[in-house]
N, C-alpha and C positions, 0 to 999 in steps of 0.2 A: 535630218529629216525625219518626220513623225510618220510611225507607220499607222495612223490613223485620216493621216489627209495626203493629198498630193500636191504638185505646183499649180495645177489647173486650179482646183477649190482654194489655194491658198491667194491665188491672183485674185479670184472673185470677190474673196473678202473683202481684199484691201481696194478693190476697183472705185476710184472716186464716183460719187453719188452726190445728191443735194444733201445740205444740213437742213437739221430741223433742231427743235430745241420742246421736244416733247416732254422728256425728264423734267427740266427746269419749270416748264407749266403745269404740270403735276403737281411740284414743290407750292407752287404759288397757289393752286387751288386747295391745297390742301390745307396750307395756311390761311386762307380766308375761311375755308368749312371750320376752322376749328375755331376763328374769331367768331364766326356767326354762331356756332353751335351754343358758344357761353351765353349767349344771350335768349337761346330756346327755352320754352316752358317746362320745369319740372314736374310741375302739377297741373291739371287741366281742371278747372273750376266747372260745376253742371251746366252754369249761364254762360261758358264757353264754346260749350259741344253743341253746333249746329243741326238743326233738322234739316232732312231731304227728303221729300215726295221723288221717291226714285221709280224707274222700272219693276225694281224688286218688291216694291211698297215703301212704308215709311220706315226711314230710320234716324237714328239720332249720333252722328260722328263723334265717338271717345277719343280716339287716335288716328289722324289721318296726315299722309303727307304734306296737304295742304294746311295743318293747323300749326306749324312753327314749333314743336315739341321735340325733345331729344329723342323719341323712340325714332329710329331712321328703319327700322325691318319690319314694324306690324300695322296694319290696320286695322280697326277695332271700333265697330259700331255696335247700337243697339238695334235691333228691329222687332218692331211692334205688329203683332199679327192679332185684327179684330176678330171678336167671336166668330167661330166656323169659318173664316177664311184663309187663304193661301199666297202666299209670296209669290213672287215671278217664279218662272225655271230657268237656270242658268250654269253656266261651266267656267272654269278658270284652271290655269295650270297650276296654279299652288294649291297644296292642300288646306283643308280649313278645319275649325274646330268651333262648336258652340256651347255655350251654357246655358241652360234656361232656369230665367231668374223668376219667369212665373207661369203658371198657366201647364198645360199637356196638349200633345199632338204627335205629329208622326211627321216623316222625312219618307220622300220617295229620292232613291238615287239609280241613274242609269249608270252602271259600270263602262269605262271606257275600254276598248279593245285597239290595237294599233300595231302597224307593221312599219317597219325600215328599209324599203328596196332603194330605190332612186329617190324617193323622198317619204317624207311621213305619211302615212294614212290611219286615219282613224274611223272608228264605227263606234256606236255605242247600245247596249242591251236595249231588244224592245220593252222588254218587261223588266220594270224596274224593282228594287229592292224593298222591302218597308222595313223603315225604325221607328217604334214607339219612343217618345221620350216625354217627361214630366220633370216637375220643378226639382231643381238640384242636379239634373243631367249633364253631362257634357256628350255629346255627338262629334265622331269624326268622319270628315269627307276626304274621300281620296283624291289627289290631283285630276283634274280636268273630269271629273267624275259628274255630268247632269244633275243637278239635284233642285229641290223643292220642298218649301217645311208647309206645313200643314196645322192648323189652331183645331182641337177636335170638339173643342166646349164652344157650344156655340151660341153661350151667354157672355161668355170674359174674354178678354184678352189674355193673347202670350205675349210672352217677353221672351228674347233670347239676345244674349252679348255673341257676336260672329267676330272671329278671330282671322284674319289673312296675313300671310308675309308677302309684301311687295319688295322681296328682295331679289326674285326674279326678272322683274322689269327691267332692269338695264343690264341683264345678261341676255335679252333679245327675245325674253318668254313672257312676254304681256298681253298673251292669249286670255280673252276674258270677252265671253259671248253673252248676251241675253236672250235666250229662245222663247219666250213666253213672259208678258207681262203680268205683274199683279192686276188682278181686279181692281179698275176703278185708277189705276194709274199708266 
């Protein structure tokens, strides 16, 4: 007799129930993925990167889950901010970084507060934090922080390369909200 289990637990553990083949299915799915993975792109040429007129503004997808690349965890895109303009305002559960390729401006970040009582409750700061950026800078945006990019130069375009992780989506955290659209989008 085990000192950690009793006869009732042992009986329940061995009780008849339905049979499945989840493990075998997972092996097949993994094999199919590995076969498919071999044919995915190692290099994405500039002409293979599509533009999108998104609610957040004009973006050019560099790496995206629908572009058939070997990168399986990150989404990367270039965002174009016309002179004196701004992006949309949005938030997502993943953290984000961006690199300033060209131009100067600032970001507004509304930090999130949350509590987990019976369910998760979120609120955001009323007053945003302001972060100045210019060519060559990296900017970090915390998870679920509402944020917006502004081009401070009225005469010249700013371009940023944005990197997000998509790894939390399959875990049930695909929380992505557009709070405000970019002008003209």
